[in-house]
N, C-alpha and C positions, 0 to 999 in steps of 0.2 A: 237271689237278685243280684245282677252282677254288679261291680264295683261303680261303673260308669253311669249309673241309671243314676236319676233325681233323687231317689231314696236315701243315695249315698250321704246326700248334703246335711241331713239331719240326725245321721247317726252318731256325730259327738254329743248332741244333747238329747240323746236316747242314752248315752253312756253315761252322762252327768246324772241323771235319776236315777239310774240302777246303783250310781256309786254311792249318794247321799241317801236312797230309799231303799235301798236292797235288805231287806229284813224276812227271815221267812218264807212265807208264800210269796210274798207281795213279787220279790225277785224271781223267783220260779214262773208266774205267771206274766211278768215281762218278757221274759226269754221265750216261753212259748209262743208269744202273740206274733202271728202272722205278718210278713213287712206292709201286706195290704193295711193293715190297721190305719195307716199315714192318710189313706183315702178319706176317712172320717174324721181324722184327729186334726188334720193341718190344713182345717177351715179356719182359718183367722179370723178373730173378731174383727179386729181394726183394720184398715188401710194398709198398704203395704207403705213402708216410711217413707218420709219424702229423701228426696235427694239432697243431701245436705253441703255446702262448701260449692253451690253449684249454681252461677248467675245470679238474678235477681231471685226476690221472694215469690214471681209469679212461675218462674223457672222452676224454682224447688217443689212447686206444688204439679208439673207435668211428670206426666209418664214416657220414661226415657225408651226407646227401642233402638238396640244397636244391632246394626247389620254387620257381622262379622265378616261376612266374605262378600264381596261385590259377583251377583251372578254372571256366571261367563267371563269374571275380570271386567266388565264393563260398568264403571262405573255412573249413575243415572242422578238427578237434580232433586236432590232432598225438600221437595216445596213442600208448603206448609198444608199439613192435612186439612187445618179451618177453611184454607182457601178452596183447597181439592174438592173434599167430602162433607165440607161442615162437620167438622170432628174436631174438638177442642180439647185443650190440655196434651199436647202431644210434642216431645222433642226426639226427634228423630238423628241420628248418629251416625258415623263410621269409625269414631275415635275410641279404639279398643281400651284405650285408658278409661273408659268409661265402663267397663266391664262388671265391676264391683256394684256400679250405682244404678244398672240399667234392670227395667222391671220386666225386659222379653228381650230376647237376644235372637237374629234370624239369621239361618245358617241354609245355603241354596246346595242343594243334593248334589247336582251335579259338579259341585267346586268341592265337596268333603271327599279326602285321600281314601284310600280303601283301608288305610290301616289308623285312619280318624288321628292323624298325629297334628293336624291342621287347626282340629278344634281345641279351646281352651280345657282345662282341667274340671273335671267333672262336677268339681265341690261347688255351690253356688248359693248365693244367699237364700233363706228360704222365700224370699219374694218372688222369685226370679223365674220367668219360664223361657225355654228353650223352644224357640216355632222349626219347625222341618217344613221350607218352603221348596216345591217343586210344580211347576205347571209344563213339563214334559211328560209325556206317556210312558205308561211300564215300560213299552216296547224301546223307549230312546233312553231309558233311566237304568242303568246297571245295579244291580243289588248290592249293597256295603253290608256285610256282617259287623253286629255290636248295636245297631242302630234300634233293637226295640229296645224300649224302658230309657231311653236317651231322651228322648223330647217328650215336651209336655203338650204341643198343640201341631196341629197340621194345618199347613196353608197350600191351596192346590185347588186346580182347576174343577175338580167332583164336586159335587152338590153336597155330599155327603161327608166334606172335609170339615174339620171345626172352622176355617175361615176359607169358604171358598171364594175363588176369585178368578175372573175371566181374562181373554187376551185382549176384548173389547166388549162393548155393550150396547145396545139400543136402548137411547131416550129421547123423551119426547121432546118436541119442539115445538116455539110459536112462531118461526119462521117460516113462512111459504115460497121460498126463491129459487126451490130448487129446479134445475134444468138439465135432461138427459144430452150429454155433451156428443161431440157427433162423432161417429163411428165410421171406420174405414177399413175395420176386420170383423171376421164372424167370430169366430173361437179361438181364444189366446191361452198359453200357459206358459208360467215361469218356474222353472224348478230346477234347483240344486243335487239334492238330496235322491240320486238315481239307485233304487234296487230294484233289479228283476225280479224279485220274489215278492214286491208290493202288489197289492190287488190294483193300486191306482195304477200301476205299468201295465199291467195286462189289461186292462178298462181302454187306457189311452192307447195301445196297440190295436185294439180292433176298433175303436171309434175312427181313430184316424185314417183307416183303409174305406171310412162312407165319408167324412166330410174334410175340409182341409181344416188344419189347426195350426195357427201361430205358434211356434216355440221358442223360449228364450230361457236364460240361466246357464249357469256352468255346465248342468247337464248333457247342453248342447251346446257348448262353446260359445255361447250369445249372453255375458253376462251382463246384467242392465245396471246400471249407475242408481244409486239414489233418488238424485233428481230426475231422472227418467221412468222411474220404477211406476208411481201411478198414471203421468198420462199415458206409459205404453198399456195400462189395463184400461184406462178410461178409452182407449181408442178401439177395444175391444165388446162386440156384443154380447157376448157371452166368455167367461173366465170357466176354466177345469178347477175348482176350490177342492180339490183331492187331498186328503189328507193322507200322509205316510204311514198311519197307522189306526186302527179302528177299535176305540174303546168309549164306554159311553161316557159322554159329557165333555170329550176331549172334540172341542172345536176351536181351532187356532184362526189367525188372523189370516191364512188362505181363505176363511170365508168372508172376514170383515173388510178387508182391503178391497175387494172388487165392489161390496155393496156401499163402503165409503165414497168411491169415486163416480157412481154411477152406470156397473156394468153389472151384469144379471150372472151370479154363481151357480153353476154347475156343480153340486158339491157329492164327495162319496166319502162318507165316514159312518159315525152313527147313525141309527135309524130317523128317517123323517120327522117322528114325535120326539124325538130330542133334541132335533134341531129348530121344532117350532117351541121348545120349552126359552129360546133365546130369541131367536128372530121371527118376523112374521111369516105365515107359511106361504103366503104369496110373491114373498121376495126373492126363492129361489127356485131351482130345477134340482129334485135329488133323484141321482142315476137311478135307485128303485123305484120309482114311479113308472120306468119302461120294463118291458120283457127281455130286452136285450140291447145293446147300442145301437142295432139299426134302428129301431120304434124311437130314439132317443136323436138320434140323426134326424130321421123324417121329422120329428116335429120342432129342430132347432130349424130347418130349412122352412118350415110353416112360419115360424116366427119371426126368420127373417124378412118374410114376402108380406106379414100383417102386421103393419105399423100399430095398429088399435090393440092387437092382443099382444104385442112384444110389450108396447106403454104399460100393460096391466099389472108389471112385475114392478112398476114403480111407484104405485100407488099410496106403499106405505110411506113413500116420502113426504106426502102431506103432512103429515102428523110427527116422523120419526125424523131420526139422522145416527148415523155411529158416531161413539164416544171412542176413541182410540187411545184414549189417556193410557201412559205406559203399565204394562201390569203388574211389573214390580213395585213403583211406585203406591199403587194403587191399593195393593195386598200388604205392604208394610203399613200404610196407614189403617186399614183395617184391622191389622195385627195390633196396633196400637189402640183400636177400640174396643177389641175385644178383653184385651188385657185390661186395660183402663176399667171394663164394666164388669169384669169377672175376678177382680183382685183376690176375692176371698177364696175363689174357688179350687181346690188341689183335682190335678188330674195327671195322669202319665199315659202314654201312648205304648202299650205293651205289646201290640202286635203289627206294625207298622207294615213288616214284611209282607205278613199276610194279608191286611187289608189292601195294600196297594198292589201285589205283586200276586196275589195268592191264587 
């Protein structure tokens, strides 16, 4: 096991046992025991210790989650997890002085240096869990040597992650005041990351020959300000919600932005069935529903002339809405809840590279 793994933090304790109890065959047995013995031995019988010398008595009983690095260098508000998700007992911080007292430490993959030099020393309290956070796809995330066995939990968009998190979610609502915004454009697309090898670029190039598409973003030399972003999408009947890479469960804000403002997304990404795990099936159009861009273009033109058919794509808004609370703060609160409810559980991610990039 590499010295950077979680296992390394308990070796001093193991060494002490050997010194005090190294008698005959007992010593031999401990030395021959594989390092995986920790998976069964380090299941603490008592909860992780309280944080001492930390605020009020109530705060001392809280689970402390340290955000070691802000994702992409951008800080986000450390909102109360209780107010946000009804998760109690969490204290979120970015104060690195709290490292030794933190039950969980979150590391954003895209901000980890290739030589791991911006990570803390691998030795850590036995109750502390390191969380690998990444909501970018494998295509957009470089593999970094040395990450296997370094983390205890994965926080990711994939549903088989320890802590799954979405870019946004569809939630029930009692409000029934949604109105479709007025439209003066048929199809729109805002994109900055342009790569000719992407499947979405090839599909767009074919579709634009058949139907008028209003394009914006840095890729087209037409950047859109934050204040104009939602209104621009809302002014279009349809929006190209094309993912830049195709992976299971990888469904980003490109879908949720048009859904939230009253525009029908035309999606390109994982399968329709995969999309329907997260959003109503009658809320979007999937390019795979049509044999070619020609049939899709014909369908769009039919919907443009048939208001009743077009409005059916908004039936779901009678009972649901989009919650676009930031994925990073949601993920941090979910990580706190996981660690708070699994304090006695030991786990190490030995196959991160295979699991994510394999």
